[in-house]
C-alpha positions, 0 to 999 in steps of 0.5 A, spaced: 499 500 500 502 506 498 504 511 503 500 516 504 502 523 506 499 527 512 498 534 513 496 538 518 493 544 520 496 550 521 493 552 527 499 550 532 504 553 528 501 560 528 500 559 535 507 558 536 509 564 532 504 568 535 508 566 542 515 567 539 513 574 535 510 577 542 516 575 546 521 578 540 517 585 540 517 585 548 524 583 550 527 589 546 525 594 552 531 590 556 537 594 553 533 600 555 530 598 562 537 596 564 540 602 562 544 605 568 540 611 571 545 615 574 543 618 581 547 625 581 545 627 574 538 629 572 533 624 570 531 629 564 537 629 562 538 622 562 531 621 558 534 626 552 541 624 552 541 617 553 534 614 552 530 618 548 533 615 541 533 608 544 526 609 545 525 611 538 529 606 536 525 601 540 519 604 537 521 602 530 523 595 531 517 594 535 513 596 528 518 592 524 516 586 528 509 588 529 509 588 521 512 582 519 507 578 525 501 582 520 504 579 514 505 572 517 498 572 519 495 574 513 499 570 509 497 564 513 490 566 513 489 563 506 494 556 508 489 550 509 495 545 512 502 545 513 507 539 510 514 538 514 517 543 509 512 549 510 514 548 518 522 548 517 521 554 513 517 558 518 522 555 524 528 558 519 523 565 519 522 565 526 530 564 527 532 570 524 527 574 527 529 572 534 536 574 532 533 581 531 533 584 539 540 583 538 542 587 533 537 592 536 541 592 542 547 593 538 544 599 534 541 602 541 548 602 544 552 604 538 547 608 533 553 611 530 557 604 528 557 601 521 557 594 523 551 595 528 546 597 522 549 593 517 547 587 522 541 589 523 539 590 515 542 584 514 537 580 519 532 584 515 534 581 508 534 575 510 527 575 513 525 577 506 529 572 502 526 566 507 518 569 506 519 570 498 521 563 498 516 561 502 511 564 498 513 561 492 512 554 494 506 555 498 503 557 492 506 552 488 505 546 492 498 543 491 493 542 497 497 548 502 492 553 500 485 554 501 480 552 495 477 559 496 484 562 492 482 558 487 476 560 486 476 567 487 473 571 482 475 578 484 483 576 485 486 571 482 491 566 485 497 570 481 495 577 483 494 575 491 501 572 490 504 578 486 501 582 493 504 578 498 511 578 494 511 585 493 510 587 500 517 583 502 520 585 495 519 592 497 522 591 504 528 587 501 529 593 496 529 598 501 533 594 506 539 593 500 539 600 499 540 602 506 545 597 507 549 600 500 548 607 503 551 605 510 558 607 508 556 614 505 552 616 510 548 613 516 543 619 516 541 616 509 541 609 511 537 611 518 532 615 513 531 609 508 530 605 514 524 610 516 521 610 510 521 602 510 516 603 516 510 605 511 512 600 506 505 597 505 503 605 503 509 604 498 506 597 495 500 599 494 503 606 490 507 601 486 500 597 484 497 603 482 502 605 477 503 598 474 495 597 473 494 605 471 500 604 466 496 597 463 489 601 463 487 596 469 484 600 474 478 596 475 482 590 477 486 595 481 480 597 485 477 590 486 484 588 488 485 593 493 477 592 496 479 584 497 485 586 501 481 591 505 476 586 507 482 580 508 482 583 516 487 580 521 483 575 525 481 578 532 483 571 535 490 572 532 490 579 535 488 577 542 493 572 542 499 576 540 497 582 545 496 577 551 503 575 549 505 582 550 502 583 556 504 576 559 512 578 557 511 585 560 509 583 567 514 577 567 520 582 566 518 586 571 519 581 577 525 578 573 529 586 575 527 584 582 529 578 582 536 580 579 537 587 583 533 586 589 535 580 592 541 581 597 548 578 596 551 574 602 556 579 602 552 585 603 547 582 607 553 581 612 556 587 612 550 593 610 545 589 614 548 585 619 546 579 616 538 581 617 534 578 611 528 583 614 533 589 614 535 588 607 528 586 604 525 592 608 530 597 605 527 595 598 520 596 600 519 601 595 521 597 590 516 592 592 511 597 592 513 599 585 512 592 582 505 592 585 503 598 582 506 597 575 503 590 575 496 592 577 496 598 572 499 593 566 494 588 568 488 592 569 490 595 562 489 588 559 483 588 563 480 594 559 483 591 552 479 584 554 473 588 555 473 592 549 475 587 544 470 582 547 465 586 543 469 588 536 467 583 531 472 585 526 478 589 526 480 595 521 488 597 519 487 603 523 485 600 529 491 594 528 495 601 528 493 604 534 493 597 538 500 597 535 501 603 539 498 601 545 502 594 546 509 599 545 507 604 550 505 597 554 513 595 553 515 601 556 513 599 563 519 596 565 522 602 564 517 606 568 518 601 574 526 602 573 526 609 574 521 610 579 524 604 583 531 608 582 528 615 584 524 612 590 526 617 595 524 624 597 531 626 597 531 626 589 527 631 588 526 633 581 528 626 579 522 623 583 517 627 579 520 627 572 520 619 574 512 619 576 510 624 570 514 619 565 510 613 568 503 617 567 505 619 560 505 612 558 499 610 562 495 616 559 497 614 552 496 607 553 489 609 556 488 614 550 490 609 545 485 604 547 479 610 547 481 611 540 481 603 538 473 604 541 472 610 537 474 608 531 469 601 532 463 606 534 464 610 528 462 604 523 459 600 529 455 596 524 461 593 521 465 592 527 461 592 533 456 586 535 449 589 537 450 589 544 455 595 544 452 599 540 451 606 541 446 608 547 446 600 550 449 599 557 454 596 555 457 602 551 456 606 557 460 602 561 465 600 556 466 608 556 467 609 563 472 604 563 476 607 558 476 614 562 479 611 568 486 611 566 487 617 562 484 621 568 487 619 574 494 619 570 493 625 568 491 628 575 497 625 578 501 628 572 499 636 573 499 635 580 506 632 580 507 639 576 504 644 580 507 640 587 513 636 589 509 633 595 507 628 590 511 622 592 513 614 589 509 612 595 502 616 593 503 615 585 503 607 586 498 607 592 493 611 587 495 605 581 494 600 586 487 602 589 485 604 581 482 597 581 476 599 587 474 604 581 473 598 576 469 594 582 465 600 583 463 601 575 461 592 576 456 594 582 453 599 578 452 595 572 449 590 577 444 595 580 439 593 575 439 586 576 437 588 584 431 592 582 425 588 584 418 588 580 411 589 583 410 582 584 418 581 588 421 577 582 428 580 579 427 584 573 433 586 568 434 593 565 431 592 558 436 597 553 436 598 546 440 593 541 441 588 546 440 582 543 436 576 548 434 572 543 438 568 538 437 570 531 435 563 529 429 564 533 428 571 532 423 570 526 418 565 530 418 570 536 416 576 532 409 574 530 407 572 537 410 579 540 406 583 534 400 578 535 400 580 543 401 588 542 395 588 536 391 582 536 387 586 530 
C-alpha cells in the first residue's frame, strides 16, 4: 500500500509563531530598562541624552516586528494545511526574527557604528529572502492553500501571490539600499529605514502605477477592496497582545529578582546578616512592582473588555493597538526609574520619574479609547449589537476607558504644580485604582437588583441588546406583534 503523506492544520504553528513574535517585540525593551541611571545626574538629562534615541529606535523596531507578524498572519489566513517543509521554513524565519533583539541592542548602544546598522539590516534582508521563498512554495505546492484562493473571482491566485511578494520585495530593496548607503552616511541609511516603516503605502503606490500603466485600474480597485476586507483575525490579535502583556509582567519581576535579592557579602556588611532589614530597605521597589503590575494588569482588563465586543479589526485599529502595546512595553522602564528615584531626597528626579510613568499610562489609555471611538464610528461593521451606541455596555466601556487617562493626567499635573507628590502616593493610587473598576461593576449590577412589583428580579432593558438568538428571532416576532396588536 502506498504511503500517505499526512498534513496538519496550521493552527499550532500559528500559535507558536504568535508567542515568538510577542516575546521578541517585548524583550527589546530590556537594554533600555537596564540602562544605568545616575543618581547624581538629572533624570531629565538622562532621558534626553541617553534614553530618547533608544526609545525611538525601540519604537521603530517594535513596529517592524509587528508588521512582520501582521504579514505572517495575513499569509497564513490563506493556508489550509502545512507540511514538514513549510514548518522548517517557518522555523528558519523565526530563528532570524529572534536574532533581531541582539542587533537592536547593538544599534541602540552604538547608533553611530556602521557594523551595528549593517547587522540589523542583514537580518531584515534574510527575513525577506526566507519569506519570498516561502510564498513561492505555498503558492506552487498543491493542497497548501485554501480552496477559496483558487476559486476567487475578484482576485486571482497570481494577483494575490504578487501582492504578498511585493511587500517583502519593497522591504528587501529598501534594506539593500540602506545597507549600501551606510558607508556613505549613517543618516541616509537611517532615513531609508524610516521610510520602510511605510512599506504598505509604498506597495499600494507601486501597484497603482503598475495597473494604471496597463490601463486596468478597475482590477486594482477590486484587488485593494478585497485585500482591505481581509483583516487580521481578532483571535490572533488577542493572542499577540496577551503575549506582550505576559512578557511585560514577567520582565518586572525578573528585575526584582536580579537587583533586590541581596548578596551574601552585602547582607553581612550592610545589614548585619538581617534579611528583614535588607528587604525592608527595598520596600519601595516592592511597592513599585505592585503598582506597575496592577496598572499593566488593569490595562489588559480594559483591552479584554473592549475586544470582547469588537467583531472585526480595521487597519487603523491595528495601528493604534500596536501603539498601545509599545507603550505597555515601556512599563519596565517606568518601573526602573521610579524604583531608582524613590526617595524624596532626589526631589526633581522623583517628579520626572512619576511624570514619565503618568505620560506612558495616559497615552496607553488614550490609545485604547481611540480604538473604541473608531469602532463606534462604524459600529454596524466592527461591533456586536450589545455594544452599540446607547446600550448599557456602551456606557460601561466609556467609563472604563476614562479611568486611567483621567487618573494619570491628574497625578501628572499635581506633580508639576507641587513636589509633595511622592512615589508612595503615586503607586498607592495605582494599586487602589482597581477599586474604581469594582465600583463600576457594582453600578452595572444595580439594574439586576431592582425588583418588580411581584418581587421578582428584573433586568434593565436597553436598545440594541439582543436577548434572543437570531435563529429564534423570526419565530418570536409574530407572537410579540400579536400580543401588542391582536387585530
